[in-house]
C-alpha positions in Angstrom: -16.9 23.5 38.1 -20.3 21.9 38.6 -22.8 21.4 35.8 -24.8 24.3 37.2 -21.8 26.6 37.2 -20.9 25.5 33.7 -24.5 26.2 32.5 -24.3 29.7 34.0 -20.9 30.6 32.4 -21.1 28.5 29.2 -20.7 31.3 26.8 -17.4 32.3 28.5 -16.2 28.7 28.6 -17.2 28.1 25.0 -15.1 31.2 23.9 -12.1 29.9 25.8 -12.4 26.5 24.2 -12.7 27.9 20.7 -9.6 30.0 21.3 -7.6 27.0 22.5 -8.9 24.6 19.9 -9.6 26.6 16.8 -11.0 23.6 14.9 -14.0 23.2 17.2 -17.2 24.4 15.6 -20.3 25.9 17.2 -22.0 22.6 16.7 -19.3 20.8 18.6 -19.8 23.2 21.5 -23.6 23.2 21.5 -24.7 22.9 25.1 -28.3 21.9 25.6 -29.6 21.6 29.1 -29.5 17.9 30.1 -27.1 17.0 27.4 -23.8 17.5 29.2 -22.7 13.9 28.6 -23.4 14.3 24.9 -21.3 17.4 24.8 -18.4 15.6 26.5 -18.8 12.7 24.0 -18.7 15.1 21.1 -15.6 16.9 22.4 -14.0 13.5 23.1 -14.5 12.5 19.5 -13.2 15.8 18.1 -10.3 16.2 20.4 -9.3 12.6 20.9 -9.1 12.9 24.7 -10.9 11.1 27.5 -14.2 12.5 28.9 -12.4 12.9 32.3 -9.6 14.9 30.8 -12.1 17.2 28.9 -14.2 17.7 32.1 -11.0 18.6 34.1 -9.9 21.1 31.4 -13.4 22.7 31.3 -13.3 22.9 35.1 -9.9 24.6 35.0 -11.2 27.4 32.7 
């Protein structure tokens, strides 16, 4: 999934991530255009996983 595809389907992806990781908050999943790396960093800190692993998981959704 590219950044453009992610932007277009972000609400759906966000819902799936919240279902899988119930402890994520809306602030954790705040996607602001141009802040994709910041989002990955925030998820990395919260989930304790690498940015690459998080990116791959988002792409698989």
